C-alpha positions, -999 to 999 in steps of 0.1 A, spaced: -74 -317 113 -43 -304 132 -41 -337 151 -42 -357 118 -13 -336 105 8 -342 136 0 -380 136 8 -383 99 41 -365 105 49 -389 134 41 -420 114 61 -407 84 91 -402 107 87 -437 121 85 -452 86 117 -433 77 134 -448 107 123 -483 99 135 -478 63 169 -466 75 173 -495 99 160 -524 78 179 -544 52 174 -534 16 151 -559 -1 136 -572 31 98 -572 36 102 -545 64 122 -523 41 97 -525 13 68 -519 36 85 -489 52 95 -475 18 59 -476 5 45 -463 38 70 -434 39 61 -424 4 24 -426 10 27 -407 43 48 -380 27 22 -375 0 -6 -374 27 14 -349 48 19 -327 17 -18 -329 9 -28 -320 44 -4 -291 47 -3 -276 12 -40 -282 5 -34 -293 -31 -56 -319 -48 -83 -326 -22 -90 -294 -3 -95 -301 34 -111 -266 38 -138 -275 11 -144 -310 25 -129 -314 59 -147 -346 67 -137 -361 34 -100 -351 38 -99 -362 74 -116 -395 67 -92 -403 38 -62 -393 59 -74 -414 88 -78 -444 64 -43 -441 52 -29 -436 86 -47 -466 100 -35 -488 72 1 -477 74 1 -481 112 -11 -517 108 15 -524 81 43 -510 103 30 -524 136 26 -489 151 3 -487 181 -21 -457 181 -14 -432 209 -41 -427 235 
């Protein structure tokens, strides 16, 4: 779970950088805006344990988190480390 949290934070930071560097209204800007919001929410879910409780369902939380992270990486063109 710790790896998922750090990967989510890294992807969130990347999305924020893309957002800051892209032209408002461009497809990249809109994709980055949505990704940053979704990653922020996922990061909060994973670190605050509100809503879906990773302790109660670690496989479910990790699976849902990995799904979001994979989709956002694809949307932003981020290559997975490792």
